[in-house]
Every structure is written in C-alpha cells, then in structure tokens.
C-alpha positions in Angstrom: 10.4 -7.6 8.5 11.7 -8.0 5.0 15.3 -7.6 3.9 16.2 -5.0 1.3 16.3 -7.7 -1.4 12.7 -8.7 -0.4 11.5 -5.1 -0.7 13.2 -4.8 -4.1 11.4 -8.0 -5.2 8.1 -6.7 -3.9 8.5 -3.4 -5.8 9.6 -5.2 -9.0 6.8 -7.8 -8.9 4.0 -5.5 -7.8 1.7 -4.3 -10.6 -1.4 -3.2 -8.8 -1.7 -1.3 -5.5 -4.8 -0.7 -3.3 -3.9 2.6 -1.7 -5.9 2.8 1.6 -6.3 6.4 2.9 -6.0 7.9 -0.6 -6.3 11.7 -0.7 -5.9 14.7 -3.0 -5.2 16.9 0.0 -1.7 18.2 -0.7 -1.0 18.2 3.1 -1.2 14.4 3.1 1.6 12.1 1.9 -0.8 9.9 0.0 -1.6 12.9 -2.2 2.0 12.9 -3.4 2.8 9.1 -3.3 -0.3 8.0 -5.2 0.5 10.0 -8.4 4.1 9.1 -8.0 3.2 5.4 -8.2 0.9 5.9 -11.1 3.6 7.8 -13.0 5.9 4.8 -12.5 3.5 2.4 -14.1 1.6 0.9 -11.2 -2.1 0.5 -11.3 -3.4 2.3 -8.3 -6.9 1.8 -6.8 -7.7 4.6 -4.4 -9.5 3.4 -1.3 -11.3 6.0 0.7 -15.0 6.6 1.5 -14.3 10.3 1.8 -13.9 11.2 -1.9 -15.6 9.8 -5.0 -12.5 10.5 -7.1 -8.8 10.6 -6.1 -5.9 11.1 -8.5 -8.5 11.4 -11.3 -9.6 7.9 -10.6 -12.8 6.6 -9.1 -12.2 5.6 -5.4 -13.7 2.7 -3.5 -15.0 2.8 0.0 -13.1 -0.3 1.2 -10.8 -3.1 0.2 -13.8 -5.4 0.1 -15.2 -3.3 -2.8 -12.3 -4.1 -5.1 -13.2 -6.1 -8.2 -9.6 -7.5 -8.5 -7.1 -8.6 -6.0 -4.2 -6.1 -5.7 -0.6 -7.2 -5.5 -0.1 -4.9 -2.6 -2.2 -3.1 0.0 -0.5 0.2 0.9 -1.8 1.9 4.0 -1.9 5.5 5.0 -4.1 5.1 8.1 -3.5 5.5 11.8 -1.8 2.6 13.5 -4.9 1.7 15.5 -6.8 1.0 12.2 -4.2 -1.5 11.0 -5.5 -4.8 12.5 -8.8 -4.5 10.7 -7.0 -3.5 7.5 -4.7 -6.5 7.9 -7.8 -8.7 8.2 -9.3 -7.1 5.1 -6.0 -7.6 3.2 -6.0 -11.3 4.2 -9.8 -11.6 3.3 -9.3 -10.3 -0.2 -6.3 -12.5 -0.8 -3.7 -9.7 -1.2 -0.1 -11.1 -1.0 1.4 -8.1 0.6 0.7 -5.4 3.2 2.7 -2.1 3.4 2.4 0.3 6.3 3.7 3.7 5.4 6.3 5.6 7.5 5.1 6.1 11.1 2.5 3.3 10.9 3.5 0.6 13.4 1.2 -2.1 14.6 2.6 -5.5 15.6 -0.8 -7.1 15.9 -1.6 -6.2 12.3 1.9 -7.4 11.2 1.4 -10.7 13.0 -2.1 -11.2 11.5 -0.8 -10.7 8.0 2.4 -12.7 8.5 0.4 -15.6 9.9 -1.7 -15.6 6.7 1.4 -15.6 4.5 1.5 -12.0 3.4 4.7 -10.1 3.0 4.7 -7.3 5.5 6.5 -4.0 5.4 6.0 -1.6 8.3 7.1 1.9 9.0 8.7 2.5 5.6 8.0 4.9 2.8 7.3 3.2 -0.5 8.3 6.2 -2.4 11.7 6.4 -0.7 12.3 2.7 -1.2 11.2 2.9 -4.8 13.5 5.9 -5.6 16.4 4.0 -4.0 15.6 0.9 -6.0 15.4 3.0 -9.2 18.7 4.7 -8.4 20.4 1.4 -8.3 19.3 0.8 -11.9 17.4 -2.4 -11.2 14.2 -1.3 -12.9 
C-alpha cells in the first residue's frame, strides 16, 4: 500500500473524484465526506443508482456512465463489492482506487495494482486530507 508521501501526492494531484456509494443520508460517511471534498476544490461525481441527485449534483448509476475519466475512484461500498468496482475503475482508465475506512479486499487491490492503479485501502480520505492540510502542504 502507498507510503504517506504517495498519499500526499495523490491528494495533491487529484482534481476529480468519482464517489461510489454517494449518499445524502446523514448516517452515512459519504454524506459528510462528499461535501467536504467539494468544499476543498475537488470535482466530485456522485455514483449511485439510488438517488438522482446527491450533494446538489446529478448522480450517475455506475462508473461506466461517466463522461470523463476521474483522477480517483473513491469507494463507500461493502468489501464484497470491491472486485467488480476495481474492474470498473480499470475499465474506465482511472489512475487510482481508494477504499474508505473499513473496506478491505485484497482481490480488488491486486486487480487494480496489476493494472497500474495506485491503491489505498482501509483509510479515510477526509482524515488523510485534513492531516495533509495541517502540514501546510496545500
């Protein structure tokens, strides 16, 4: 898995994020993290077939529905769903796959790594972003 410097580089170089499992439900972490990322200048494409709009943005039913390739695919889905999401991230040409805290799937990580993607697993992007911001590197 990436070193802290690799995570900082990923956060610095990322401009667009496909957020899989996007939700406006305040009980879900993605309901807090999506708006946080938007507030910090990232373009976020909500991916969920469940809602037509999330974070005030039109959502898409799948990664394959994206018109543009995101810099990062950020996943808020169960670990079992990750191999197919890793395949989809590879298929759309995304350079990085991030599995949020609690999401661990070695098969998905191996699939993505074999295709050359940067993979982050079982880490919170908001926690890492805040730590990076606190260091004054952004």
